[in-house]
C-alpha positions as CSV (number, residue, x, y, z in Angstrom):
1,K,44.1,82.4,72.2
2,L,46.7,80.1,73.5
3,S,47.8,82.9,76.1
4,L,44.1,83.1,76.9
5,A,43.7,79.5,77.8
6,L,46.6,79.1,79.4
7,S,45.5,82.0,81.9
8,A,42.2,80.5,82.5
9,G,43.7,77.2,83.4
10,D,45.8,78.8,85.8
11,L,42.8,80.2,87.4
12,W,41.3,76.9,87.5
13,A,44.2,74.7,88.6
14,G,45.0,77.3,91.4
15,G,41.5,76.4,92.8
16,L,41.6,72.9,92.6
17,E,43.1,71.7,95.6
18,T,41.6,74.0,97.9
19,M,37.9,73.1,96.4
20,V,38.4,69.4,96.6
21,A,39.5,70.2,100.2
22,T,36.4,72.1,100.9
23,M,34.1,69.4,99.6
24,C,35.7,66.8,101.6
25,W,35.4,68.9,104.8
26,A,31.8,69.5,103.6
27,V,31.0,65.8,103.8
28,L,33.1,65.5,106.8
29,Y,30.9,67.7,108.7
30,L,27.7,66.4,107.5
31,L,28.6,63.2,108.8
32,N,29.5,64.7,112.2
33,Y,26.3,66.8,111.9
34,P,23.4,64.6,110.8
35,D,20.8,67.4,112.2
36,V,22.3,70.1,110.0
37,Q,22.5,67.8,107.1
38,K,18.8,67.1,107.7
39,K,18.2,71.1,107.8
40,L,19.8,71.8,104.5
41,H,18.0,68.9,102.9
42,N,14.7,70.2,104.1
43,E,15.6,73.9,103.2
44,L,16.5,72.6,99.4
45,S,13.3,70.5,99.2
46,E,11.0,73.3,100.6
47,R,12.4,76.0,98.7
48,L,13.4,74.2,95.1
49,G,11.2,71.1,95.1
50,D,12.4,68.6,92.3
51,R,14.4,71.3,90.5
52,A,18.0,72.0,90.6
53,F,19.8,74.6,92.2
54,R,20.5,78.1,90.4
55,M,22.6,80.8,91.5
56,A,19.7,83.0,91.8
57,D,18.5,80.8,94.8
58,R,20.9,81.8,97.0
59,R,18.8,84.4,98.4
60,E,16.0,82.0,99.1
61,L,18.6,79.8,101.1
62,P,19.7,81.2,104.1
63,Y,20.7,78.0,105.8
64,L,22.7,76.9,103.0
65,R,24.5,80.3,102.8
66,A,25.3,80.1,106.3
67,F,26.7,76.1,106.5
68,I,28.8,77.5,103.4
69,D,30.1,80.6,105.5
70,E,30.8,78.6,109.0
71,L,32.4,75.6,107.1
72,Q,34.9,78.2,105.5
73,R,35.3,79.7,108.9
74,I,36.2,76.8,111.0
75,I,38.0,74.4,108.4
76,N,40.5,77.5,107.4
77,V,41.6,75.8,104.4
78,L,43.9,78.4,103.5
79,P,44.9,79.7,106.9
80,W,47.9,81.8,105.5
81,N,47.4,84.7,102.9
82,L,49.8,86.2,100.2
83,P,52.0,88.3,101.9
84,H,51.8,92.2,101.7
85,S,54.2,95.4,102.0
86,V,53.6,98.1,103.9
87,S,53.6,101.0,101.9
88,E,54.4,103.4,104.6
89,E,54.9,103.5,108.4
90,V,51.7,102.7,110.6
91,V,51.4,102.8,114.4
92,L,48.8,99.7,115.6
93,C,46.8,100.4,118.4
94,G,49.0,103.0,119.6
95,R,51.4,100.8,120.6
96,W,53.2,98.9,117.9
97,R,55.1,101.0,115.5
98,V,55.5,99.0,111.8
99,P,58.1,100.7,109.2
100,A,57.6,101.3,105.8
101,D,58.4,98.3,103.5
102,T,57.8,95.7,106.3
103,R,56.4,92.5,105.0
104,V,53.1,91.5,106.5
105,M,50.8,88.2,106.1
106,P,47.2,88.5,107.0
107,Q,46.7,85.0,109.3
108,V,43.1,84.7,108.8
109,G,43.1,81.5,110.7
110,A,43.4,83.7,113.6
111,V,40.5,86.0,113.1
112,H,38.1,82.9,112.4
113,L,39.0,81.5,115.6
114,D,38.8,84.4,117.8
115,P,36.1,84.3,120.2
116,E,35.5,88.1,120.7
117,L,34.2,87.9,117.1
118,F,33.0,84.5,116.9
119,P,31.7,83.6,120.2
120,D,32.5,79.6,120.9
121,P,34.9,79.4,117.7
122,E,36.0,75.7,118.0
123,L,31.7,74.6,117.9
124,F,30.7,74.0,114.4
125,R,27.1,76.1,114.6
126,P,26.0,77.8,111.1
127,D,23.1,79.4,113.0
128,R,25.7,82.0,114.1
129,F,24.8,83.7,110.7
130,L,21.4,83.7,110.7
131,D,19.2,86.2,112.9
132,S,16.3,85.5,115.3
133,H,14.2,85.3,112.1
134,G,16.2,83.0,110.3
135,N,17.2,85.2,107.9
136,Y,21.0,85.2,106.6
137,T,23.6,88.1,108.1
138,A,26.7,88.5,106.2
139,P,29.5,87.9,108.3
140,V,31.9,90.9,108.7
141,W,34.9,89.3,109.9
142,L,34.9,86.2,107.7
143,K,37.7,86.3,105.0
144,P,38.4,83.0,103.9
145,F,39.6,84.3,100.3
146,G,42.1,87.0,101.7
147,V,42.1,90.8,102.3
148,G,43.2,93.5,100.0
149,K,44.3,93.9,96.4
150,R,46.0,90.6,96.5
151,M,42.7,88.6,97.7
152,C,41.9,85.6,95.6
153,L,40.9,86.1,92.1
154,G,39.1,82.9,91.9
155,E,36.3,83.9,94.8
156,S,33.4,84.3,92.7
157,L,34.0,81.1,90.8
158,A,34.6,79.2,94.1
159,K,31.7,80.3,95.5
160,M,29.3,79.4,92.7
161,E,31.1,76.0,92.9
162,M,30.8,75.7,96.3
163,F,26.8,76.5,95.9
164,I,26.3,74.2,93.0
165,I,28.1,71.3,94.0
166,L,26.8,71.2,97.9
167,A,23.4,71.4,96.9
168,A,23.5,68.8,94.4
169,L,25.1,66.6,96.9
170,V,22.5,67.3,99.3
171,Q,19.5,66.9,97.3
172,N,20.4,63.9,96.0
173,F,22.4,61.9,98.3
174,E,22.1,61.0,102.1
175,F,25.8,60.6,103.9
176,T,25.7,58.3,106.9
177,T,28.5,57.3,109.1
178,L,30.1,53.5,107.9
179,Y,29.5,52.6,111.8
180,P,26.6,53.9,114.0
181,N,27.5,56.8,116.2
182,E,31.3,56.7,115.0
183,A,31.7,59.9,113.3
184,P,35.1,60.3,111.2
185,S,37.5,62.6,112.9
186,L,37.6,66.2,112.2
187,R,41.5,66.1,112.6
188,R,43.3,67.9,110.1
189,N,46.6,67.8,108.2
190,N,48.3,70.9,108.1
191,G,50.1,72.1,105.3
192,L,49.7,74.7,102.4
193,A,46.1,73.6,102.6
194,N,44.5,72.1,105.8
195,I,43.0,69.0,104.4
196,P,41.0,66.3,106.6
197,D,42.4,62.6,107.3
198,R,40.8,60.1,104.8
199,F,37.6,59.3,106.0
200,E,35.1,56.6,104.8
201,C,31.1,57.0,104.8
202,V,27.9,55.5,103.2
203,I,26.6,57.6,100.3
204,R,22.6,56.5,99.6
205,L,20.9,58.0,96.8
206,R,17.6,59.6,98.0
207,P,14.4,57.7,96.9
208,S,13.5,60.4,94.2
209,E,14.4,61.1,90.7
210,P,18.1,62.8,90.6
211,I,18.1,66.2,90.6
212,L,20.6,67.5,87.9
213,C,22.2,70.7,87.3
214,K,22.4,71.6,83.8
215,P,25.1,73.9,82.7
216,N,22.5,76.7,81.4
217,D,20.6,76.3,84.7
218,A,23.4,77.8,87.0
């Protein structure tokens, strides 16, 4: 039991910093893009009414899914992934020879900001993951949790946390800038994890009964 508890603790602690950073970035982008915040709140209000979000609701919330994907794409919380080793010699694009046992490290940040894969990659546009009818389209090249057999073990947990926390925040609160027309900087502090600069904002409880997510609702 102790070993199982410690292993579970490792999984939880391993994603703690990245999840906190991601939620800070989420609030920061809501402040910088109030129109996006309004779209998110409208979608949640129209689809869920006065009840809390459940994971089964994801398919009915295309804009929320697109927002989370675009957030992960542009912030690159972990731009470098765990190193891998090439099992046999390969030739890339007919030009570059990579000998066996070469250590390689996926640089997902370069992929997420590649203009050939994501036009205008520096712009924050959740709509890039919606089709002309407003339906969600899964991005093929979005890999925030890494690639291969050593990709993040906590991907499912992290996605569930992002959906539940973000939905609850937008349903219950409105985030506005401390001073009119002065949104906090989107500058980042680079390190093992990319985190935003400290910022201040105004958080107002929306004029309705709080919508709470109970453990058995998720």
